[in-house]
C-alpha positions as CSV (number, residue, x, y, z in Angstrom):
1,M,95.8,6.0,52.0
2,L,94.3,5.0,48.7
3,G,93.3,1.5,50.3
4,R,91.4,3.3,53.3
5,E,89.6,5.7,50.7
6,V,88.5,2.6,48.6
7,D,87.5,0.8,51.9
8,R,85.6,3.7,53.0
9,R,83.6,4.0,49.7
10,A,82.6,0.4,49.6
11,A,81.6,0.4,53.1
12,A,79.3,3.6,52.3
13,A,77.9,1.8,49.2
14,A,77.0,-1.1,51.2
15,A,75.4,0.6,53.7
16,R,72.9,2.3,51.2
17,P,69.5,0.8,50.6
18,A,68.7,-0.8,47.6
19,P,66.7,1.1,45.0
20,A,63.2,0.3,45.2
21,A,61.7,-1.6,42.4
22,P,59.5,0.3,39.9
23,P,55.8,0.4,40.3
24,P,54.0,-2.3,38.0
25,P,52.6,-0.6,34.9
26,L,48.9,0.2,35.4
27,P,46.0,-2.3,34.0
28,P,45.1,-1.4,30.5
29,V,42.0,0.4,29.8
30,P,38.9,-2.0,29.4
31,T,37.8,-2.2,25.7
32,A,35.3,-5.3,26.2
33,D,32.8,-3.8,28.1
34,L,29.8,-2.1,26.7
35,Y,31.1,1.5,26.4
36,G,34.2,0.3,24.9
37,K,32.3,-1.4,22.2
38,A,30.0,1.4,21.7
39,A,32.9,4.2,21.5
40,F,34.5,1.9,18.8
41,G,31.3,1.1,17.0
42,T,30.5,4.9,16.6
43,L,34.3,5.4,15.6
44,M,33.2,3.0,12.4
45,V,29.9,4.5,11.8
46,S,31.7,8.2,11.9
47,L,34.3,7.1,9.6
48,V,31.6,5.5,7.0
49,A,29.7,8.8,7.5
50,L,32.6,10.8,6.9
51,L,33.6,9.0,3.7
52,I,29.7,9.5,2.6
53,V,29.9,13.3,3.3
54,M,33.4,13.5,1.5
55,L,32.0,11.8,-1.8
56,H,28.6,13.4,-1.6
57,G,26.9,10.3,-1.4
58,E,23.7,11.8,0.3
59,D,23.1,13.5,-3.1
60,L,21.8,9.8,-4.5
61,L,18.8,10.5,-2.1
62,P,15.7,12.1,-3.5
63,G,14.0,15.3,-2.1
64,S,13.7,15.9,1.7
65,G,15.8,12.2,2.2
66,K,18.8,14.3,1.4
67,T,18.4,16.8,4.1
68,V,17.7,14.0,6.7
69,A,20.7,12.2,5.7
70,R,23.0,15.1,6.1
71,L,21.4,15.7,9.6
72,V,21.9,12.1,10.5
73,L,25.4,12.0,9.2
74,G,26.4,15.4,10.7
75,A,24.9,14.3,14.2
76,T,26.9,11.1,14.2
77,M,30.2,12.8,13.3
78,L,29.5,15.6,15.8
79,L,28.6,12.7,18.6
80,E,31.9,10.9,17.8
81,S,34.0,14.2,17.5
82,A,32.9,15.2,21.0
83,L,33.9,11.7,22.2
84,L,37.2,11.9,20.8
85,T,38.1,15.3,21.5
86,T,36.8,15.5,25.2
87,N,38.0,11.7,26.1
88,W,34.7,11.8,27.9
89,K,34.7,8.2,29.7
90,R,38.0,7.5,28.5
91,A,36.8,6.8,25.2
92,N,39.7,8.0,23.4
93,E,42.1,6.0,25.5
94,R,39.6,2.8,25.1
95,I,39.7,3.3,21.0
96,G,43.5,3.6,21.0
97,Q,43.6,0.4,23.2
98,R,42.0,-1.5,20.9
99,L,44.8,-1.1,18.6
100,L,47.6,-1.4,21.0
101,N,46.0,-4.6,21.7
102,R,46.4,-5.7,18.3
103,V,50.0,-4.6,18.4
104,W,51.5,-6.0,22.0
105,G,48.5,-7.6,23.5
106,A,46.0,-7.1,26.1
107,R,48.3,-5.1,28.6
108,S,49.1,-1.4,29.1
109,A,52.3,0.4,27.7
110,E,55.3,-0.7,29.6
111,N,58.4,1.0,28.4
112,R,59.0,4.4,27.0
113,R,58.7,3.2,23.4
114,E,55.4,1.9,24.1
115,R,53.9,4.9,25.8
116,L,55.2,7.0,23.1
117,F,53.3,4.7,20.5
118,A,50.2,5.2,22.7
119,R,50.6,8.7,22.9
120,I,50.9,9.0,19.3
121,V,47.7,6.8,18.7
122,R,45.5,9.3,21.1
123,D,47.0,12.3,19.6
124,A,46.1,10.7,16.1
125,L,42.4,10.0,17.4
126,T,42.0,13.4,18.7
127,L,43.1,14.9,15.2
128,L,40.6,12.7,13.7
129,G,38.0,13.9,16.1
130,I,38.6,17.5,14.6
131,A,38.2,16.4,11.4
132,F,34.7,14.7,12.3
133,L,33.9,18.2,13.9
134,A,34.4,19.9,10.6
135,A,33.0,17.2,8.6
136,G,29.9,17.1,11.0
137,V,29.5,20.9,11.0
138,F,29.7,21.2,7.1
139,A,26.9,18.4,6.8
140,V,24.6,20.2,9.4
141,L,25.2,23.6,7.7
142,V,24.5,22.3,4.4
143,A,21.3,20.6,5.5
144,T,20.1,23.6,7.3
145,I,21.4,26.5,5.1
146,G,21.2,24.6,1.9
147,V,24.4,25.9,0.4
148,D,26.1,23.3,-1.6
């Protein structure tokens, strides 16, 4: 009786089709095209602008140059905050993919750990975009209202 049950289960297991292979991972987000390079370039310029605004470096300029510098710095940070928080044309993912290319090469996240790491990088970039938004609004308000 027990032997027949084992045989029946073995036959049922052999009759089942093998599970399908998992789909291949998605290709990585392009970072070497014009938009990818521009998104990364504006990130670097915005980081410098954030540093200048935080250290009040624009106060070293005389007269109306201070106001113009604050407006330009604020506009730069507001542009980058819009790119990072809205992920327009996948800017957030392109910038994150540049870091991920350094970590595991030019490929997309293939396993669970890599997908988690990529998600953390994208979330950190979104938080950086919020910081750019706050600093950009501060710089524009200081330039327009004049409250220091």
